[in-house]
C-alpha positions as CSV (number, residue, x, y, z in Angstrom):
1,M,-125.8,64.1,-125.3
2,A,-122.7,64.6,-127.4
3,S,-124.6,63.3,-130.5
4,V,-127.2,66.0,-130.0
5,G,-124.5,68.7,-129.7
6,I,-122.8,67.5,-132.9
7,A,-126.1,67.5,-134.8
8,V,-127.0,71.0,-133.5
9,T,-123.5,72.3,-134.4
10,I,-123.8,70.8,-138.0
11,I,-127.3,72.4,-138.4
12,L,-126.0,75.7,-137.1
13,G,-123.1,75.5,-139.6
14,V,-125.5,75.1,-142.5
15,C,-127.7,77.9,-141.1
16,F,-124.6,80.2,-140.9
17,Y,-123.7,79.3,-144.4
18,V,-127.2,80.3,-145.6
19,M,-126.9,83.5,-143.6
20,R,-123.5,84.2,-145.3
21,C,-125.1,83.5,-148.8
22,R,-128.2,85.7,-148.2
23,W,-127.1,88.4,-145.8
24,Q,-123.4,88.8,-146.2
25,L,-123.0,92.1,-144.3
26,A,-124.8,90.7,-141.2
27,Y,-122.7,87.5,-141.4
28,G,-119.5,89.6,-141.6
29,V,-120.4,91.6,-138.6
30,L,-121.3,88.5,-136.6
31,E,-118.0,86.9,-137.8
32,L,-116.1,89.9,-136.6
33,L,-117.7,89.8,-133.2
34,V,-117.1,86.1,-132.8
35,S,-113.4,86.5,-133.8
36,L,-113.0,89.3,-131.2
37,V,-114.4,87.0,-128.5
38,I,-112.1,84.1,-129.5
39,I,-109.1,86.5,-129.5
40,F,-110.0,87.7,-126.0
41,L,-110.4,84.1,-124.8
42,T,-107.1,83.2,-126.3
43,F,-105.2,85.8,-124.2
44,Y,-107.5,85.6,-121.2
45,P,-108.4,82.0,-120.9
46,Q,-111.2,81.1,-118.4
47,T,-109.3,78.2,-116.9
48,S,-110.4,78.8,-113.4
49,Y,-113.8,77.3,-114.2
50,L,-112.4,74.4,-116.1
51,L,-109.8,73.3,-113.4
52,R,-112.2,72.9,-110.5
53,E,-113.4,69.4,-109.4
54,E,-117.1,70.3,-109.6
55,I,-118.6,70.9,-113.0
56,F,-119.6,74.5,-113.6
57,W,-122.0,75.0,-116.5
58,Q,-120.2,78.3,-117.4
59,G,-116.9,76.6,-117.9
60,W,-118.4,73.7,-119.9
61,L,-120.4,76.1,-122.1
62,L,-117.3,78.3,-122.7
63,S,-115.2,75.2,-123.6
64,M,-117.8,73.8,-126.0
65,S,-118.7,77.1,-127.6
66,V,-115.2,78.0,-128.7
67,G,-114.7,74.5,-130.3
68,A,-118.2,74.6,-131.9
69,L,-117.6,78.1,-133.3
70,A,-114.3,77.0,-134.8
71,G,-115.9,74.0,-136.3
72,I,-118.8,76.1,-137.7
73,Y,-116.3,78.5,-139.3
74,V,-114.4,75.7,-141.0
75,M,-117.7,74.2,-142.2
76,V,-118.8,77.5,-143.7
77,R,-115.5,77.9,-145.5
78,G,-115.7,74.4,-146.8
79,L,-119.2,74.9,-148.1
80,D,-118.0,78.1,-149.8
81,N,-115.2,76.3,-151.4
82,I,-117.5,73.6,-152.6
83,E,-119.7,76.2,-154.2
84,K,-116.8,77.8,-156.0
85,G,-115.7,74.4,-157.3
86,L,-119.1,73.1,-158.5
87,P,-119.6,72.2,-162.1
88,P,-121.9,74.6,-164.0
89,Q,-124.8,72.1,-164.2
90,S,-124.9,71.9,-160.3
91,Q,-124.6,75.6,-159.5
92,N,-128.3,76.5,-160.0
93,K,-129.5,73.8,-157.5
94,W,-126.9,74.9,-155.0
95,K,-127.8,78.6,-155.3
96,R,-131.5,77.8,-155.1
97,L,-130.9,75.8,-151.9
98,F,-128.6,78.2,-150.1
99,H,-129.0,81.6,-151.7
100,G,-132.7,81.3,-152.2
101,K,-132.6,82.0,-155.9
102,P,-130.7,80.8,-159.0
103,E,-128.4,83.3,-160.7
């Protein structure tokens, strides 16, 4: 099950990067909303779900979501830095793949 979660998170990271490349305003709004949720959860952690002996899906989902979102954010930043550091001969292929058109 963990391998599926890892694969889905990586695919989501690439999809979010495509969203950032093509629809930057929508990505920025989504990024702002996610950051507010993470800030809220930092100061009001939902530990009561996570400390019980029985497994509650809400606690599991919350725990996995925060970690996955952090990983996705770092992945998007990494892909952005790769784009900025690409040699000129590779930039058209990259932009066609992620931006949808060469510049």
